[in-house]
C-alpha positions in Angstrom: -25.7 -32.3 39.6 -22.3 -33.6 40.3 -19.3 -33.0 38.0 -16.6 -35.5 39.3 -13.1 -35.6 38.1 -11.5 -38.9 38.6 -9.0 -41.4 37.1 -9.9 -42.9 33.8 -10.1 -46.5 35.4 -12.7 -45.0 38.1 -14.9 -43.2 35.5 -15.3 -46.4 33.7 -16.3 -48.1 37.0 -18.5 -45.4 38.2 -20.7 -45.5 34.7 -20.6 -49.1 35.0 -22.0 -49.3 38.5 -24.4 -46.1 37.6 -22.7 -43.8 40.2 -22.2 -41.5 37.1 -24.4 -41.2 34.1 -21.8 -40.5 31.7 -18.0 -40.3 31.7 -15.5 -38.5 29.3 -12.4 -40.5 28.2 -10.1 -40.8 25.0 -9.2 -43.3 22.5 -6.1 -43.7 20.8 -3.6 -46.2 18.9 -2.0 -47.3 22.3 -4.9 -47.4 24.4 -8.3 -48.2 22.0 -7.9 -52.1 22.1 -8.0 -52.4 26.1 -10.1 -49.5 27.0 -12.7 -51.0 24.1 -12.5 -54.3 25.5 -12.8 -53.2 29.3 -16.0 -51.2 28.1 -17.4 -54.1 26.1 -17.0 -56.3 29.3 -19.1 -53.8 31.2 -21.8 -53.2 28.9 -20.7 -49.6 28.2 -20.9 -47.6 25.2 -18.5 -45.3 23.8 -19.7 -42.2 21.7 -17.1 -40.0 20.0 -17.3 -36.4 20.3 -14.0 -35.3 18.3 -10.7 -36.2 17.0 -7.9 -33.9 18.4 -4.3 -33.9 17.2 -1.5 -33.7 20.6 -1.1 -30.3 22.0 0.8 -29.1 25.1 -0.6 -26.6 27.8 1.8 -24.3 29.1 1.7 -20.8 31.1 2.1 -17.9 29.4 5.4 -17.2 30.7 6.9 -20.5 29.0 9.4 -19.6 26.1 7.5 -22.2 24.4 4.1 -20.2 24.7 4.4 -18.0 21.7 5.2 -20.6 19.3 2.9 -22.1 16.7 4.1 -25.8 17.7 6.8 -27.6 19.4 8.1 -31.1 19.1 9.2 -33.6 21.8 13.0 -32.7 21.6 11.7 -29.1 22.4 10.2 -30.1 25.8 12.9 -32.4 27.0 14.1 -29.7 29.8 10.8 -28.8 30.9 9.0 -30.8 33.5 6.3 -33.1 32.1 3.1 -32.9 34.4 0.7 -35.8 34.4 -2.0 -37.2 36.6 -1.5 -40.3 38.3 -3.7 -42.8 38.0 -3.5 -45.0 41.3 -3.7 -48.6 41.4 -4.2 -48.8 37.9 -1.5 -46.9 36.8 -0.9 -48.5 33.2 -0.3 -46.2 30.3 -3.4 -48.0 28.9 -5.3 -45.8 31.6 -3.3 -42.6 31.4 -5.0 -39.1 30.7 -2.3 -37.9 28.7 -1.3 -39.3 25.1 2.3 -40.3 24.2 2.3 -41.8 27.8 4.9 -44.0 26.9 7.4 -41.4 25.9 10.3 -40.9 28.5 10.4 -37.7 30.3 13.7 -36.5 32.0 11.5 -34.6 34.2 8.2 -35.7 35.1 5.7 -35.0 38.0 2.7 -36.7 38.7 -0.3 -34.8 40.1 -3.7 -35.9 41.3 -5.9 -32.8 40.7 -6.2 -30.1 37.9 -5.7 -27.2 40.1 -2.4 -28.4 41.2 -1.4 -28.9 37.5 -2.4 -25.5 36.5 -0.5 -24.0 39.3 2.9 -25.9 38.6 2.2 -25.2 34.5 2.4 -21.6 35.4 4.8 -21.8 38.4 7.1 -24.2 37.2 7.4 -23.4 33.7 6.2 -27.1 32.8 3.8 -28.5 30.5 1.2 -31.1 30.2 0.1 -33.1 26.7 -3.5 -32.8 26.1 -6.2 -32.3 23.5 -5.6 -28.6 22.9 -9.2 -27.7 23.9 -9.0 -24.5 26.2 -11.8 -22.7 27.6 -10.4 -19.0 29.0 -13.8 -18.7 30.8 -12.7 -21.6 32.6 -9.0 -21.8 32.6 -8.5 -17.8 32.6 -5.5 -16.6 30.3 -2.6 -17.9 32.1 -2.7 -21.1 30.5 -2.3 -21.4 26.6 -2.3 -24.3 24.0 0.4 -24.9 21.5 0.3 -27.7 18.8 2.8 -30.9 19.3 4.5 -32.2 16.3 4.6 -36.2 16.8 6.4 -38.8 14.9 3.4 -40.5 13.9 0.3 -38.8 13.2 -1.0 -39.5 16.5 -4.8 -38.5 17.2 -7.2 -38.7 20.2 -10.9 -39.4 20.0 -12.6 -37.8 23.1 -15.9 -39.1 23.7 -18.3 -40.1 26.4 -19.4 -43.6 27.7 -22.9 -44.7 29.4 -24.1 -47.7 30.5 -25.9 -49.8 27.7 -28.9 -50.3 30.5 -29.1 -46.5 31.2 -31.7 -44.1 29.8 -29.8 -40.7 30.0 -31.7 -38.2 32.0 -32.5 -34.4 30.7 -29.5 -33.3 32.6 -26.9 -35.6 31.2 -28.4 -34.8 27.5 -28.1 -31.4 28.0 -24.6 -31.6 28.9 -23.5 -33.6 26.0 -25.3 -31.0 24.0 -23.5 -28.3 25.6 -20.4 -30.1 25.3 -20.9 -30.5 21.3 -21.5 -26.8 21.4 -18.5 -26.0 23.3 -16.1 -28.2 21.0 -17.8 -26.6 17.8 
């Protein structure tokens, strides 16, 4: 079993080339047409897991951590942390929703450990689904709902090559994801 964390475009290519059995990504109003077209061209199928409203992850020491919700205006003085997407650095492939929103302070990172450390150490934030597992992430990062001007939503799902037959391990992984999400 190998769990690879990589860039959105690379997830699509890995599943297309059967380097990965499945891939996890999201669709929203901005990226849906482009990602869906790319999936169709490469004979990949998208299977929704859940819908999520935007949230932010912040360190427990962040002044925003105790709030029920925050706005984009509340975030303007804090550094926004996001994942760099390499050669395919289009907002269509961004791992964060609202990727077209301007941030006064912006830091791009290449891995989740660095992002987590900077959330805590720099009192920064990242925009996400809000799904957080204390068993995996500890208790130093918290999730806060992000109020958005439009009714933003992310559909998180898994992709598979239409030619592939899922292994028992992949099927178990998907079932385990569904249990964790519930």
